[in-house]
N, C-alpha and C positions, 0 to 999 in steps of 0.2 A: 621336921620330916613330913608331917601332914601337909604343910603348905607346898613342899616340893612335889608331893604326889598330885596335889590339886593343879599345880602349874603344868606338870607333865601331862595330866589328863586333858587340860585345856589346849595344850599344843597339839596333842594327838587328834582331838576333835577338830581343830582348825585345819590341820593337814588333811584330815579325812574330808572336810568340807571343800577344801581347794581341789582335792583329787576328784571329788564328785562333780564339781563344777567343770573341771577340765574335761571329764568324760562327756558331760552334757554338751559342751561346746564342740565335741568331735562327732556329734550326731547331726547330720544335715537332712532336712526334708527337701522335697522337690522344689519348693519355692525358693529356698536358700540357694540351691544349686543354680536355679535359673537367674536369680539376682546376681550371683557371683559371676556367672558367665557373661551376662549383659554388661557388667562393669569392667570385665577384663578381656573379653574376646577381641582379638586383633582385627577381625573383619568388621566388627561393629565400630571399633575405634576408627578404622580407615573410612568407613561410611560416614562417621561423625565429622571427619575432616571435610568431606564433600559438602556436608550441610553448612559448615562454617564458610567454606568457599562460596557457596550459593548466597549466604547472607551478605558477604562482602560484595558480590555481584549486584545484589539488589541495592545496597547502599550506594555503590558507585553509579548505578543508573539514575538514582534520585539526585545524587550530587552533580551529575552532568547537566542538570537544569540550572545550576547556579552560575553566576558570572565568574569569569576567571580574573585574576589580578596578577600582573607581572611587573617587575622593576628591572631596569637595565642601567648599568654604569660602565663608563669607559675612561681610560687614562691613556692619552697618546703623547708621544714625543716626536717632534719633527726637526730635521736637520737639513741645512743647505739653503739655497737661494729661494727667497719667497717674496711675494709682492708686499710692499710696505704701505703704510697709511697714506704716504704722499705719492703713491702710484709709481714707485720705482722698485727695482729688485735689489736685494741685499742678502748677504749670508746671515741667517737668523736661526737660532735654536729656540724652539718654543715647546711648551707643555700645555696640554689642555685636559680639562675634566668635563665629562658629559654624563648626563643621566636622564632617565625618564621613567614613567610609570604608565601602564596601559591596562585596559579592561575590555572584555567583550562578553556580550550576552546574546544567546540565541533566542529570538522572539518567535520564530515559526520555522519549522523544517518538515512540514508534512506529517506532523504528529509522531515523528520518529522517536523522539525522546520519551514521550508518554507511553508509546507502545513498547519501547524497550524496557521501561520499568515494569509494565504488566507482564512482559515475557519473562523477565528475571524472577518475578514473584511466582509465576507458574512453575518455573524450573526449580525454585527452592521448595515449593510444596511437593513436587515430584520426588525430589531428593529425600525429603523427610519421609515420604511414604516408602521409598526404597530402603531407607534406614530401618523402618518398622518391619519391612519384609525380611531383612537380614536378622532382626531380633526374633521374629517368628520362626525362622528356620532354625535358629539356635535353640529356641524353646522346645521345638519338636524333637530335635536331636537329643537334647538333654533328657526329655521324657522317655525317649526310646532306650537310652543307656540306663536310666534309672529303673525302668521296668525290667530290663534285661538282668539287672542285679537281683531284683526281687524274685524273678523267675529262677535264677540260678540258686538262690537261697532256698526256695521251696523244693527244688530238685534234690538239694543236699538233705533236706529233712526226710524226703522219701527214701533216699539212699540209707540214711541212718536208721530209719524205721525198719527197712528190709534187713539190714545187718543185725539189728536187735532180734528180729524174728528168727533169722538163721542161727544166731548164737543160742537162742533158746532151743531150737531144733537140734543143734549139736549136743546140748546137754541131755535132751531126751534120748537121742540116738545112742549116746554113750551108755546110758542106763540100759537100753535094750541090748546093746552089744555085750555089756558086762553080764547081763542076765541070760545071754545066749539066745535071745529072741530075734536078733538081727545080725546080719553079716558085717564084718568089719569094713568091707568095701563100701557099704552104705554110708558109714561114718566118714570114710575118706572122701567120698563124693560130696557130702555136705560141707566138709571142711574146704574142699576145692571151690565150692560155690561161695563160701564165705570169703575166700581169697579173691575171687573175681569181683565180688561186691565191694570189698575194701579197695580194690584197684579202681573200681568205678567211682567210689567216693572220693578218692584222691584226684581223679580226673575232673569230677564235678567241683572240687575245691579249687583246682587250678583254673577252671572256667570262671568261677566267681572272682578270682584274683585278676584274671584278664578283663573281666567286665568292669571291675573297679578301675583298672589301669586305663581302659578306654575312656571312662568318665573323667578321671583325673586329667588325662591329656586333652580331652575336649574342653575342659575348664581352664587349660593352661596352668594347672596346679601341680607343683612338684610332688612326687610320691612321698617325699619326706613330710609333707603337710597333709597326710592322708586323713580320711574320716570314714565313718560308717553311715549308711543311709538309714533314714527312719522308715520303719515298716508300717505303712498305713493300713487301715481296715478297708480292704477291697470288697466291692459288692459281690454277693452271691449271684451266679448266673442261673437263670431259670428258663424253661422251655418256652414260656409265654412272653419273653422279652421282645420288645419292639424297638426298631431304630427309625431315625428320621429318613425319609425318602431322599435318595441322591439328588433328584430334581429339585426338591424343596431346599435342600442345603445349597445347591448351586445358585438358585434364584436369590437367596439371601446373601451368599458369599460374594456374588458378582457386584453387589452394591457396597460391600464393606471391606473387601480384601485390599490391602495396601498396594499389591502389585497391579491390580486393575486400576485403582485410582491413579497410580503413577503413570501408567500407560495412557490413561485419559488426559492427564495433565500435559503429557508430552505432545499429544495431538493438539491441544489448545495452544501450547507454546509455539508449535510449528505454524499455526494459523496467525499468531501474532508476528512471527517472523515474516510471513507473507505480507502483512500490513506494513511492516517496516520497509520491506523491499519496494512496495508500491509507493510509499511516502517519498522515496527518492525521486519520483517523477515531478514532484511539486517544487516551486521556487522556495528558497530559504531566505529568511530575513533576520539580520542580526544588528545589534546596536554596539557601537564601539566608542571609546573615549581614551585619550592619552594626554600626557603632560611631558614636556621636554625642556631641558635647560643645558647651558654650556658656559664654561669658563676657559679663557686662554690667557696665559701670562704675557703675551705679546700684544694684546689688543690695546690700542691707544685712541685718544680722542683727537679732535681736529687740531689741538694745540701740541700734540706729540706727547702728551702725558699718558702714562699707563692707567687704564681703567681698573679700579679696585674690584675685589671679589664680589662684594655686595651689590655694586652697581651692575656688574655683568649679569649676576643672577636675576636682577630686576629687569634688565633690558633684553636678555636672551630667553626669557620665559615664553613658552608657547604651549597652548592647549587646543584640543580639538574634540569635537563630538560629531558623530555621523551614523547614518544607517547604511547598511550594505545589503543589496538584494542580489542574490545569486540565482540565475535562471538557467536550468539545464537545457541545453539544446541538442548536443550530440556528445555522448560519452562512450563511444565504441561499444554500444549495446550492453553495457554493464548492468544497467537497471533491468533491461528485458531478460537477460540471462539469469539475473538474481531472482526475479519473479518466477521464472520457470523452475529454477532449482528449489525454491521454497514450496512450490506446488508439488514437486516430486517428493520433498521431505514430508509433507502432510500425508501423502499417499503411503509412504513408508511407515510412518508412525501409526496410521490407521491399520495397516497390516499387522504391526506389532501388537496393537491393542486386541485385534481379533485373535492373534496367536496366543496372547496371554489368557484370554477367555477360554480358548480351546484347551490349553494346558490345564487350567483350573478345573474345567469340566471333566477332563479325562482323569485328573488326580482324584477328584471326589468320587467319580464312578468306580475307579480302581479300589479306593479305600473302602467304599460301601460294599463292593463285591467281596473283597477279602474279609471284611467284618462279618458279612452274612455267612461266608464259607466257614469262618472260624467258629461262629455260633452253632451252625449245623454240626460241625465236627465235634464241638464240645458236647452238644446234646447226645450225639450218638456214642461218643467216647465215654461219657458219664454212664450211660447204660451198660456199655461194655465193661467198665471198671466194676460196677455193682455185680454184674454177672461173674466176672473173673474173681472177685473177692469171695463170692459164694463158692465158686468152683475150686478156688485154692483152699478154702476152709475144708471142703469135702475131701480134696486131695490130701491135705495134711492129716486128716483123720485116718484115711486109708493107709497113708504112709506109716503112721504111728502104730498101726496094728499089723503092718507087714503085707498089706494087700497090693501095694505097688512099690516099685523100686525108686531109688534116689534120682534117677534120670528123669522119670516122669514128674517127680516132685519139683525138681529144679526147673523143668520146662514150664510147669504151671506157674511157678513163682516168677520166672522171667517174663512170662506173658503179662502177668499182673503189673510188674514194674514198668514195662514198655507202655502199657495202657495208661498208667498213672502219669508217666512223663508226657505222653501225648495229650492227656487231659489238661495238664498244667500249661503246655505250650499253646493249646487252643484257647485257654482262658486268658492268658496274657496277651495273645495276639488280638483277641476280640476287644479286650479293654483298651489296648493301644489304638486300634483302628477306630473305635467309637470316640475316643478322646480326640482323635484327629478330626472326625466329622463334627464334633462339638466345637472344636477350635475354628474350623472353617465357617461354622454357623455364627461365630462370635462369642462363644462361651470360653472363658479362660481355662487353661489346663490346670487341673487340680487332681490330687489323689486322696 
């Protein structure tokens, strides 16, 4: 019996351990959310395919420098009158086999091949930076959804605390009503306030469910595989906080941001395309070699005897080597128009680069302005919350002794709740905006 109890206790401990580990696995921090999104996001996967395509383009451009090698084989059947070996015509049915092999190597073509390799490498680097930009956008979006969940959870804590205070006030009011010190209407008003706060708590709980749903859907994660986010220790905001200047952030971001690097690389790629177009003005020189052989079952020697297969292969073998120089003289202005189009493309990509810089600058200025506004709003709201807490405490004392009615009490309490919610909103907006500024500056997003 004792051994059975020991076994049962061991099984319960093991089940408890497994359950504890399962709960731990259902807690995701910000980094785990980001890693999962990067591995599973469809846009990132599509952009990854573009990088693979770019790698193939680079490889093909390099392989174009190699000589080609081709073989040809033919099998022909002839029927009807043909010229014979004795210079007469006769009805002859014949079969022949032919084959050959050839190779060609470009020796010079105005540096077109070399410039094409360089252009493809620049395009690949641009694609890799565009892939990183897509990942960065996903990281920022995940951080925003993550902080939205944390904000919603803190709002729920505020709602629960308010309900607890209201429930305590209901108990005190009941005692005053029973003692005849307060009218029953005051109790009914406080109970109505509790009902409104409970409804607000339900709305806040629905908000957090929607926030989680947004995060799950952004992660492409079915709701059946849900998890809870880890609540990090966020910094306390103080009035003496300082932020990086928007201009300093931009000066650093313009040198490290992948979208800027991608735009710069596209300009360089367009310049290489111009060199390729100009290279078509020059003559091209190529080396060629080929080997050819033939067998025909009707071939005969001067004595009228058929020539065997081996002898024909020996006699009909032909080889050649040669250089080919192609000099462009007039090609319907194709080269001229190609050069003009390449110059236009350079100008277009330069405008795109400038546009990317302008967008980055505007984004940083907007984030900085919003962060500064959130900080100022937090500082002023924090003062308001402290004042309203003291005012509510004083109001509560007066309500308890019957100096004010329940309407004034509820109004004071609602004002405090609104201020607390505004304080939380300003806090999380400031944290998110400063995290974006840090990210633009090159600091990874962490909580």
